[in-house]
VOGU-459326 format. One record per residue: z, x, y of N, C-alpha, C in turn. Coordinates in steps of 0.02 Angstrom, whole numbers, plus 50000, padded with zeros to 5 digits. Atoms other than C-alpha are relative to their C-alpha. Example, Ala and Ser with C-alpha at 12.3 -4.5 7.8 and 13.67 -1.06 7.14 Angstrom:
! VOGU-459326
500005004549941503905061549775500005004550060/499974995849941503575068449947500374996150055/
***
This chain:
! VOGU-459326
499735002949924458195058549677500685002949994/499354997749998459675066749747500314996250056/499635004549937460955055949857500655003150012/499224996949969462495061849948500484993150024/499415005749979464115050049959500335005450042/499654994749945464735058950121500674996350030/499455001549964466435056650200499915002650075/499954996749923466705060250388499925007150011/499924993550000467345075950363500495003049965/500534995150004467385089950292499485000849942/500305000650071466675085250112499444995349990/500515004950020465225076650037499805002649937/500074999950089464785073049856499244999049999/500515000350024463055076349798499904996649935/500135003250066462415064749652499294999349995/500745001250022460775066749563499874993949966/500135006750029460115049049528499324998949973/500605000250031458855045549403499564993850002/500335007249995458595026849410500524996450037/499405005049967459475011449499500584999149965/499495001050045460485009349347500595004850007/499664993249976461185027449382500364999250062/499734999649940461475024049556500634994150000/499515006649993462475006849524500595003949957/499564998150038463435016049391500565005450036/499534995149966463945030749505500434996950059/499755004549929464345018649657500684996349968/499485001950028465425009249531500625004549985/499464995450007466295024749471500475003050058/499804997149938466635032249636500524993750028/499495004749972467365014949699500664999149958/499585000850046468455013449546500525005250007/499604996049982469175030149568500354998950064/499665001849947469585026249740500574995550009/499415004850003470475011049706500495002349961/499394997650041471445019049573500615004550029/499614994849963472025033549684500514995250049/499525002949944472555020449821500504996049959/499595004150034473235009349699500695004049971/499334995650012474465024149636500504998950056/499494998449934475125027749818500154993250031/499705006149982475225009349847500684997049966/499505001650035476285005749710500645004150014/499424995649984477365021449753500264996750067/499925000849949477415015149927500524993850003/499555006550022478104996649880500655001949965/499334998750035479425003649752500475003150051/499374995849952480265016549896500184994550039/499785002749947480175002450017500504994749990/499475004150037481114990349898500795005449996/499384995250019482375006549859500314999850090/499754999149930482625006950069500424993750008/499695005849993483154988950070500644998549946/499405000550044484464991349934500415004850016/499624993749984485065009049980500175001150074/499974998149938484765008550163500035006950028/500104992749983484385026750172499335000250047/500664999049958483035030850323499515005149977/500444995150032482315043950213499434996849966/500485004750035481445029050111499374997150051/500475003449952480595022550270499585005150017/500464994849987480015040750307499424999649944/500544999550070479235040450124499504995050010/500355006249996478515023550153499375002050063/500414998449958477725029550321499445005649976/500354994250023477085046050250499454997549945/500435001850057476375036550097499374995250027/500495003649967475395024450204499475003850033/500384995549965474665037850302499575004249950/500394997650045474035046650148499644996149973/500545005250020473365030650083499414999450043/500615000949952472365027750245499485006450004/500494994250001471775046350243499585001149941/500344999350067471275046550063499424994949996/500515003649989470285031850099499425001950051/500574997849950469375040350245499575005849972/500544994050030468805053550126499694996249944/500375003750066468145040950001499594994450031/500515005249960466985031250145500374993550003/499675005049969468275019850219499614995850031/500435002949947467165015450355499494996049970/500505003650032465845008850232500384994049973/499715004550037467074998650145500384993950048/499775005349968467844990250280499634998850067/500565001649955466424988850400500355002150075/499714997949948467274999150535499395003050044/500424996349954466285006650693500215007149998/499954992650011466045025150701500625001450058/499364998649948467245025050870500714998449974/499525002350033468505016050767500275004049946/499824995250073468475026950609500255006450041/499864993149971468555042950726500794999350027/499365001349962470135036150819500434998849944/499435000850049471035031250654499965005849970/499994994150039470525047750577500355005050034/499554994549956471265058450726500654997649999/499365002750013472765047750722500465002749939/499754998450067473115050750541500185007350001/499984993950011472765068950560500515002450029/499484997249960474115072350689500704995849972/499275003450012475445057250635500125002649927/499845000050072475375062450443500565006950002/499604994450007476045080750483500764999050031/499455002849961477335072850606500434996949966/499485003550031478085061950490500135004149932/499864995450067477965074750330500595005950026/499534994549981478905087950441500864996850000/499285003749986480405074350469500214997949910/499835002450076480305069050278500185007049962/499864994250032480265087550211500685002150031/499334998549972481685091650324500574996849972/499605003650032482715078150247500185000749945/499904999150078482375080350073500135006249980/499804992950017482725098750073500635001350046/499294998049969484375096450170500065004750043/499944993949948483915108350318500514999350048/499455001449948485075099550435500695002549990/499404998550020486545103050335500065008349980/500024994250019486065119550261499715005450042/500384995249950484975128150390499864994950065/500155003649943485355119350557499475002450044/500464995949957484415132650661499344997749986/500645001950027482805130150560499874992850010/500235008149986482905110550575499994999150068/500015002349926483055111850767499325002850011/500714996649995481425123650758499494994949976/500485004550015480525109750658500004993550041/499955005449937481155097250786499565000750054/500484997749927480225106550932499285000449970/500705001650022478635107550818499834993149999/500275007550013478715088850783499944998050076/500245002449924478805087050985499405002450030/500604997549985477275097850998499514996049956/500635005050031476235086850868500074993750035/499895005749967477035072050962499384999750079/500304998249948476165079651112499225000049993/500624998750018474515083251031499724990949970/500145006550021474565065150961499784995550066/500155002549928474655059251150499305002050018/500524996449973473245069851192499345000049961/500395000050047472095065351037499424995650035/500635003549978470905053051142499575004750041/500344996549967470375067151230499635005949975/500184994650048469935079451089499404997049953/500525002150064468445078050964500304999649940/499705000250085468705074150778500025006349980/500034993850032468215091050741500555004250022/499594996249961469395099150867500764997449971/499355001350034470945088450793500045001949940/500084997850078470375090350611500305008649998/499884992649999470495110250649500685000450022/499224998049990472255109850738500424996849955/499495002450060472945098750589499865003949951/500004995850055472235109650462500375007150013/499764994149992472625126550541500785000850015/499174999249987474345122750616500364997149941/499695005450054474695109150479500255005449932/499934994950060474455122350333500625004450001/499464994949975475465135650420500854996849997/499265003449999477025122350447500144998749931/499925002650065476815115550280500335004649954/499774994350052476885132050186500705003950022/499344997449985478465136750296500524996649970/499385003650027479515124150205500115004049926/499944997750064479115133050040500605004649992/499464996450010480355146650050500734997850006/499465002950013481765135850081500034995549942/500155004050059481135124049937500255004549944/499814993650050481345140949832500604999750002/499234999949983483095143349905500244994649951/499675007350019483545125349855499974999949927/500085001050057482705126149690500365004249952/499684994850040483595142349637500724996749990/499425002450003485205133549680500104992549954/499945005650045484775119849546499924993950031/500035006149965484315106749675499244996649982/500605001450027482985096749584499494997650053/500435002349956482295087749733499485005650020/500464994149974481635104949793499525001849944/500534998050061480905108849620499394994749995/500455005349998479865092749621499605000550068/500314998949943479465096649810499525006349987/500394994550025478745113449747499474997649957/500575003350047477745105849596499524995750034/500405004549967476965092349708499565003750046/500404995849959476295106049826499375003149970/500454996350024475395116349705499344997249995/500765003049999473905103949671499724999850067/500255000649936473745100149841499685005450039/500174993649970473685117749903499295001849969/500594998750040472395121949771499414993450024/500535003549990471395106049808499795001550081/499994998349926471455110050004499495006849997/500264992749996470815128449964499204998949971/500675000250032469375122749853499634995050046/500385004849947468825108949975499645004150057/500084994849946468845120850109499405003949977/500544994950020467815134250011499404995149992/500655003950020466505121049954499694997650063/500285002349936466295113450132499765007050037/500434994249962465875131950194499495002949948/500694998450053464615133250039500115007149976/499854993350037465605148549977500054997849919/499985002050069465865138549816499384994849991/500405004850016464575127849729500244994450002/499585007149976464805109049776500014996649938/499785003450057465465097549633500014993250022/500015008049984465205077949624500704997950010/499395003649993467045076049627500405003650064/499384996649936467675087449775500244995550052/499705004749967467905071349874500634996749984/499475006050028469255065349758500675007449982/499524995750005470175082349747500634998950044/499445001749946471245078449908500394995449975/499725004950023471535062849870500594998149942/499614999850077472085064749685500645004550007/499394996149993473205080149746500574995850048/499605004049969473955067949865500454994749966/499695004650035474345055149752500525003149944/499574996750040475105068149635500665002350039/499424999249956476185073549788500454995850009/499565006249988476815056649829500364998649933/499455002450065477315053049646500535004349995/499384993750012478255070449636500454998850049/499495002149956479105066249807500364993649981/499605005250028479515049949733500645001749947/499504997450047480365058249586500515004850040/499484996049966481225070049713500504995150018/499575005749971481925054549800500484996549953/499535002750051482605047149638500415004949969/499644994950017483295064149590500544999950049/499354999849955484265063749758500384995050003/499735006050014484785046549717500545001449958/499544998650064485625053549547500505005050049/499604996249963486305067349658500674996950036/499605003849946487045056749792500514996249953/499595003250033487835045649659500575004749952/499594995050023488555060449560500505002150042/499574997449945489245067049718500584994950016/499565004649999489955050349749500604998349946/499574999450067490715048749574500555005249998/499584994949986491405065249594500624999650050/499455001649938492245060749764500414995749972/499445005550004492975045249693500465003249947/499474996650051493705054349537500425004950037/499404994949967494445067349660500484996350038/499505004249965495165053449759500374997049971/499625003550054495655044649623500635004949969/499554994350025496505061649558500514999850065/499534999849952497345062749730500504995650011/499595006649986497895045649749500605000849930/499485001150055498635046849575500615006450008/499484995249982499575063049621500414998150051/499525002349945500155055149782500444995049982/499665004050028500615041049683500775002549971/499464996150027501755051349580500515003250038/499564997149953502385061549704500464995150041/499535005249954502965045749804500374997649952/499625001950041503715039849646500625004049982/499454995250004504585055449621500495000650054/499574999749926505185054949807500434995049991/499475007050009505885036549773500525001249957/499524998450044506725042349626500605004250022/499464995149985507555057449706500424996350067/499585003649950507965046149853500394994849981/499455004550042508675032649739500645003149983/499384997550030509715044649650500365003250055/499594997449941510205053149819500434994850024/499655005349964510735036749894500554995949952/499525001450047511615031449733500585005350000/499514994550001512545047449735500455000750056/499555000349934513065046149918500294994349999/499745005550002513405028349889500685000549955/499444998150048514655033249740500495003150035/499604995449981515385046649822500364998150061/499675004249943515815036449978500374995349991/499715006450004516255021749917500655001049952/499354999350046517565029149783500645000850045/499334998049956518715036749920500104994450051/499745005949963518545020250025500154996049963/499465006550035519035009749879500815003450003/499294999350012520605020449869500294999350075/499755001349954520885020250051500164991150016/499815007949993520605000050043500524998249962/499675002250042521684999049899500725002450037/499394997349968523155008849993500194994850059/499955005149947522884997350139500284993349987/499765006050021523094982450044500684999849969/499364999050022524674988749967500454999850054/499514998949944525464994050134499814993350045/500015006049951524884976550210500694996950001/499305002949990526564968850163500605004550003/499614992949990527464985350188500474997550072/499705001249942528884982550331499755007750044/500234994649954528084993050474500165000350067/499884999349938528604998750634499424997750048/500605001549953527544993250789499485004550002/500514994649997526675008850805499725001549948/500144999450065526605011150634499384993349979/500475005850019525734993850615499395000450048/500644999149948524514996950765499595005049972/500474995350035523815012850666499744996749947/500285004250055523735002150517499544996050000/500645003049977522624990550603499375003750017/500674996149997521435003850662499765003149963/500204997450069521445013050501499644994049959/500245005050040520954996350424499264997550019/500685001549961519584992050552499535005649991/500474994950008518825008150542499765001249923/500364998850060518745008150348499534994349989/500385006050015518024990550353499365002250026/500544998049971516824996650476499445005349956/500414996250034516225011950378499694997849927/500255003650061516175001750219499444996350016/500535004749982514964989550303499305004950013/500584996649984513885003250372499735003149939/500164998150069513735011250198499694995349968/500325005050037513234995050126499434996250035/500695001049967512024991850264499435002549987/500684994950007510945006850244499674999149926/500305000950083510825003550050499694993950000/500315006449988510404985350104499394999950018/500484999449957509194990450218499255003949956/500614996350046508265002650079499764994749946/500355004250055508174989149959499654993350028/500365004949969507514976850087499205002650009/500534997149994506124989650119499575000749941/500434999750076505674991149932500014991749975/499975007450030505854971149922500354999049935/499574999550060507244973249802500454994450000/499525005249983508484960549893499884993349962/500085005450033508834945749772500554996150017/499395003149978509904932549820500374996049935/499675002650063511284925949694500384993950038/499625005849984511884908549738500574998349977/499365001950020513604903549731500334994650031/499785005349950514634889749796500665003350041/499414996349955515784895449943500044994950051/499825003949932516484886550107499685004250048/500254996849925515454891050276500605000850047/499504998849964517164888750362500375004849975/499484993750024518134901050250499555006750029/500404995449972516634912650299500095001650072/499884998349938516984910550481500595002950009/499214997849995518834913250458499965006949988/500054993150009518444929050369499695004250055/500224996349944517294935550511500505000550059/499584999449953518504931050636500575005449998/499324995050007519964940850561499515007650007/500324993549999518634955550545499935003650059/500134999549940518224955850713500444998950050/499575002849947519814950550801500275007950028/499594993349967520394970350828499445001150047/500484997949960518734974750897499914996450065/500145004449946518564960251014500705000850061/499295000149949520494962251080499905008450027/500044993149980520114981551096499495000350065/500444999649949518624979151224500184997850060/499945006250032519174964951278499494995050003/500495007050002517914950451235500284994049960/499735006150024518234933351207499544998249935/500435002150048517694928851031500264993949961/499815007250022517584910350968499444998549940/500315001450047516994903050815499994992749996/500005007050010516464883450787499674997849951/500425002650063515874874850639499924990950027/500015006349983515234856350675500174997149923/499945004050051515754842150554499554998649953/500575002650043514014839250484500025005249952/500024994250047514124856550388500534998049945/499515001350061514804852550205500355004749988/499494996050001516354859450163499895005749938/500204996850049515554867850005499214999649998/500724999550010513764873949983499835005849943/500324995750055512704883449850499565004050047/500424994549963512094899849930500305006949982/499804993450015512184918249922500535002950065/499494999149944513854919650041499975005950021/499764994149984514034937150027499395003250048/500594998749955512194939550092500024997050068/499945004449932512524927050233500485003350038/499494996749956514044936050279499785006550024/500324994049973513044952450296499504998950060/500305001649944511944944250401500354999550069/499575001749949513254936950518500475005850031/499694993849984514184952650517499555004750055/500414995749952512704962250596499844998050066/499925003249936512434949650723500614999350055/499355000149947514134948250787500155006850016/499924991749978514424967950776499505001450055/500355000049939512964967350886500174997150070/499755002649947513534955351011500565002350027/499384996549969515294961951028499885007350033/500184992849957514474980351056499674998950062/500335001849950513304973451179500254997150065/499635005449960514414961751271500455005050049/499684996449960515234970851428500814996249992/499255001749994517174970351444500104992150044/499895006149974517714951751495499414996149991/500595004350014516164943951417500174995349951/499745004750038516084930951296499505000949928/500385000250055515354930151108500194993749967/499915006250025515144912451039499524998549923/500315001650063514764908650850499924992049982/499975007150018514274890650803499624999649939/500365003250043513734882450656499864993149986/500175007750001512884866150620499475000149940/500525002150063511684857350492499464996750048/500535004249973509944853450536499904991649977/499895006650030509734834950539499494998149943/500605002650064508814826450379499815005649971/500054994050034508904844150299500495003249989/499404995650018510004855050195499865006750015/500134993549965509864870350315500535000250044/499414998149968511324878250389499605004550057/500234997349936510914883150575500585005050031/499444997249967512094896750651499605004550065/500164997649939511934902150829500525005650028/499684994949979512554919550890499925000950074/500034999449919512844919851084500365004550034/499574996049968513394933451200499755000550075/500135000449941513444936851379499915007750022/500194993049981512764954451374499365000850040/500524999949950511204961651460499384997849979/500615003250024509934952951361499435003849983/500634995850022508264958851292499464998650038/500635001749959506844962151406499384998549947/500695003350039505104954351352499655005249980/500464995050030504414971551327500265002749939/499554997750069505814976051195500064995149957/499795005850048505844959851096499765002249929/500294997150072504754967050954500535005249981/499664993450024505714983950949500644998549967/499295001850016507424975150918500054999849922/499975001950069506824971250753499675005549961/500214992850036506164988450699500535005449993/499504994450023507205000650609500225005750058/499894994949971508115014150698499804999650082/500135001949924507665005850875500514995450029/499445002849963508925001651007499694995850079/500215002149948507774994051134499795003850063/500034993949948507805009151261500315005749992/499744993250027508155026951254500654999750039/499334998849979509985030451279500514995249971/499575004750025510625014951195500485002449954/499494997650056511305023751040500515003950031/499494995649969512195036051155500554995450025/499585003549958513035021451264500474994949953/499585004750041513385009251114500065001749938/499934997350064513245018850956499584996649948/500425002750049512505013850791499425003649985/500674997850019510875018150704499514995250008/500615003749976509895004750762499774994849933/500145003950057509854994250593500404993150000/499705007450008510844978450637499494994749999/500575005949992509354965950689499615001449941/500475000250047508134974050567500214996949926/499745001850056509284971850421500194993349997/499865007849999509944955050470499434996549993/500595004350018508254948950476499745000549933/500194998550069507734956050315500444995549949/499695003350036509314948450241499854992049993/500115007449987508954931550305499344998249968/500735002150041507114931250234500304999849935/499725000650081507984936250055500314993849992/499705005249997508954921050089499514992849996/500455004550001507354910450112500054996850065/500065002949936507764907350290499575005850050/500154995349959507384916850442500405000150068/499554997749947508044923650607499555001950060/500334999449942507384923150785500445000650073/499664999549950507774926750955499864992250040/500145006649976508054908751025499894999950076/500105000049930508284913851220500435006650020/499644993649977508814929051321499815000050073/499994999149924509014933051501500485004850011/499484996049968509994944451617500834999349984/499225003450012511624933551568500124999349920/499774999950064511474934751385499464999349951/500565001050060510564932151213500314995649961/499775003650068510704919351074499505000849945/500334998850070510024922950907500134994449955/499945006450042509624908750791499885003149925/500124999550064509784909950604499954993449959/500105007150030509254895450484499885003249929/500024998750080509524896750295500174993649953/499855005950042509334883050158500625000649956/499494999650058510714878950042500014994049958/499935005350045511094869449892500544995350010/499335004049999512274853549897500275000449937/499504999650053513754854149794500314993849992/499595005350019514444839349710500515001249952/499304996750044516264841349652500344992449992/499645005250010516924825449580500715001749969/499404999150028518684823449543500015000949922/499954999550082519214829549362500645003149990/499254998150021520864829549289500025001649917/500014998250069520964838249125500854998849977/499355001350028522534831449021500235006349961/499924993850028522444847848920500355003950058/499704995049943522874857449082500594998550021/499345001949975524214846649131500635000949952/499555000150063525134847948966500105007549989/499944994750024525004867248978500555003550063/499424998049964526384868249112500675003649982/499464997850027527694872148993499925007149971/500154996050036526834886048924499875006450063/499994994049954526944903349025499645005149978/500434994550013525384913949011499885004250059/500284994549941525104930549118499435001649980/500634997250007523354935449130500115007749978/500054992950021523054952049035499335003350024/500624996549983521844964149118499975007049987/499964994750015521114978549060499515004750046/500364997249943520594991649200499675006049975/500384993750019519255005249153499785003650052/500184996549933519125018249297500215007249986/499914993850014518885036949273500265003450048/499574996949944519665040849449500754997249987/499375003050009521495040449416500424996050068/499695004049936521955036049602499714992750000/500315006450003520765021349598500304995349940/499715002750068521455017349413500754996950033/499215002649994523285016349483500084995250053/500025004949934522835007349641499934993149975/500145005450029522034994449540500614995149964/499365001650033523504992549429500584996050040/499385002249960524734990649566499774993550034/500375006049963523604977149655500034994849943/499995004650062523504967249485500724998249995/499245001450011525454968549466500194995550059/499835004549947525594961549646499854992149987/500265007950004524454947049605500444996249950/499655002950059525474943549441499705000949929/500315000050052524424950249317500285006349960/499874993250039524844963249177499285004249985/500694995350000523624978149157500155005949963/500094994250033523184993149060499495003950023/500444996449967522205007249120499675005349943/500394994050036520885018349022499535003150033/500384997449954519845030649087499295002249983/500735000750016518065029049004499754994749954/500315005650048517005017348910500185000849930/499774998950087517405024248728500734997549993/499315002750009519295020648768500024993250012/500215008249992518755003348845499884996549926/500245003450051517914999048681500484998749949/499644999150047519185005148569500684994150014/499465005149974520544994248674499744993949980/500335005950011519404979648658499994998149934/500125002550074519214980048469500694999749983/499285000850030521184981748452500304993950015/499615006749978521704966748556499624996650054/500375003049949521074952548661500165001050063/499954999249938520984953548845499764994450040/500115004649950520934940248989499365001550043/500504997149962519874950349096499805006950005/500014992950000519084968549093499655001350062/500324996649939518774977749263499735006449969/500554994950026517344989749221499625004450060/500364995049969516895005049311499455001149976/500564997450038515075010949281499845007349980/500124993749992514815028749322500685004249953/499324996850038516055037049182499705004949951/500074994750054516155052049075500054997049932/499925001250054515975050348891499414994149979/500425006250004515225032548886500034996150073/499985003649941514755023249042500144992249993/499795006750008515215004749085499344995949974/500475003550020513524997749053499975001949921/500024999650063513455005548885500694996349955/499395002450017515265000448860499954992749987/499975007150005514974982948894499484996649940/500605001650048513384981948765500565000349934/499574998550054514614989048633500554994749984/499535005350005515984976348668499814994449982/500195007450011514924961248664499775001049924/500305000850065514184967348485500625002749957/499524997250045515814974848411500734997550006/499505002849990517294968248488500194992749978/499915007250018517714951248405500344996850035/499545004149951519184947048502499685000150075/500225000749932518244949548670499344999250007/500755000749976516494944248650499814995050051/500135003849953516714931748780500465000850054/499554996249954518044941348885499615001050057/500244999149935517494940849066499975007850021/500024993149988516894958849109499735000350072/500074999649925516894962949306499725006850025/500144993549973515864977049376500355001150052/499664997349934516804986649508499825007449999/500184992649998515755001449548499775001850069/500254996849937515205012149691499324999450005/500614999449992513425010849653499764992650017/500075007349968512764995749768499324998550006/500755001250002510884996549732499904992149959/500145006150039510154979349680499825001149930/500194997750063509264987249533500605001849947/499364998250041511034993149465500294994649977/499565006550016511744975949483499604996449961/500385002650045510324969649386500025002749922/499804996650065510644982649242500714997249980/499295002450015512464977649248500054992449966/499955007250031512244959249228499564999049931/500365000550068510844961349083500455002749952/499574997150050512024971548987500624995249980/499505006250028513194955948973500695001250048/499415000849946514354958449128499964993150034/500035006849962514924942049215500005000650073/500014999649926515064948049390500085006850024/500084993549981514714963149490500315000650067/499554998849935515824969849646499845007549997/500074992449986515504985949746500665001550030/499364996049961516934998049804499864999850063/499395001150019517954995949894500124992349990/499815005650026518634981349811500764996150044/499525004149967519804969949936500464996449951/499535002750041521334963549870499934991549990/500155006450010520984945449906499384999649957/500555000550052519284947949823500244999949931/499814998650069520234954549674500384993349971/499675005950019521384939449682499644992949971/500415005350022519944927049670499735002049927/500414998150074519174937149520500494997849950/499545001350044520874935949432500154990549990/500005006950003520924917349474499524996149962/500585003850025519204911949431499805002249930/500174997350056519004922949283500604999849947/499524998450055520664928249196500464994749988/499615006050018521734913149218499514994149977/500355002750040520304902549163500035002149915/499984997450069520184913949007500664998849960/499355001350022522094911548980500054991949983/500065005950019521914892148984499564998449946/500385000150068520404894548853500325001849942/499674995750060521504906248745500624995049977/499405005350014523024892848754499704995349952/500275006350032522014879048709499745000849921/500254998150056521254888648562500615000749942/499425000250043523074892448498500234994049991/499685006050020523614875548516499564996349953/500425004850034522114868148426500155004449927/499954998150059522474880348278500754998749984/499275001350015524454878048285499924992049969/499895007350019524024858648275499594999049936/500375000250068522704860048123500435003549952/499564998050048524084870248040500644995449985/499475005750009525374856948067499874993849958/500215005150035524234844148009499855000249926/500154998950069523744852347845500725001249966/
***
């Protein structure tokens, strides 16, 4: 008995059945093969669907769509109609739809996996046009017979599919593995299609397995396409890793370039600072020495103008370097005990000439609630107020008023300072700009009022470094009020009487100061200033000479320049602290033209007791001598007296 297992088109499977057992055996065998092939495709479909949800690449959705089409088409070749109980009409509709939909989806999938859009954009546009033709055929399928649709799909489809082969070969030669998998996957399918066609035309003798050639080849094809996608993932990951490595390399180069640029900038600023501050120190020293000289009226007026110009230049140089430190967040507060009223007195003195020259009324007022002494970085607060008052005087027209008021916030250790002026005010549109560097609210203000636009940005950065804040309290056409609030530490100074100090009145001890300065002019000025203060001084010109002098005899204070030949001040300080037994505890004060915060830290870590930048004013020098040298004198006399008393007792 001869039985045929027939698919709809174009193949059938003749099976010779001897008995009923053989019939059942053949039926089970064919069903098992159909289910096995369908299971392979189904597993690959589910796997790539999960990949889509993890990677979110639409090519996996295309694969899933193609795989579902292949699964259904394969089942139509294995008597899907009999398995699902479909009617002839439904079966024909499903078959026609799959025959057109599969090439439509496959073209999109092949174009993506072979990267035609990137490598061959014109070819990619042609395939998009072909896809549009297939879409039109899909819409028209209800009007065509099954055989007509099958013929169109087979004749046009095989040509379109084969047209991808040259591009796959080109990609495979370029060692693009997905293209290689594409080619390997196509070989069995082409062979299966050709053999099936020849058998359906009775050119070749029929085989019992002919109905499984195409489903088996399609399963093989989908497996290879899945490998192509996996290979594509690896390629994309390798490209991503390479790109990340390149980005890291570029970032590292950029970081090193930035660090090198910052070092060059710091070295440049330090060099400029040193070269500017050194002559400024000479000018300031000469001005201090001339201050008490008998001058004629014209000479005195010239003296005041020179002094004001020197002070302004010093402030500008310091302000630029402070701003650089602020941008790098290197501003560090160094709290010390100082009097707020004395700060107001100093600022009033500094701006007296500028206010008179304009003229502008300048007034300072301090409420009684403010303590006489507070713990805060007074130098940094002075820089904040200097910038605000300088701005106020600059922008206030002649005949206007500038008022600086100090108070204490109730129930809080916070100093509140208001700086008010009667200038043109700050327009609402410009409020944010005034706190930006190198901006002055509107074009042309630099020309009209001068400056580089660092005043308010610098003041704001300094106020933040103090732990406080600065804001525009109010502004209008009639003037502006800026508010600065900074916390301070309370200072408790109980009365203390040292009986030993009272008994030192009959002992006259003049402080002895060692001046270490490589610039002969500055060394001479410092020694003259110390002479006026009432101290004895000697001068050396480098760190090595300073070390020798410190090892030979004791000193009450050492004024140490930092950047010197032979041995710099930092190295000299370390050596003195280690080797000069007579000066292990002697106060060493850095007086340097290098004003960076990092350099200040280096000086203090080397063992220096204080850090001052050039130019050093005479009143500041006097305070240093009083605080350090005279205290050292008292300590030395006590030690001498203690030694003398012990000798007498023995």
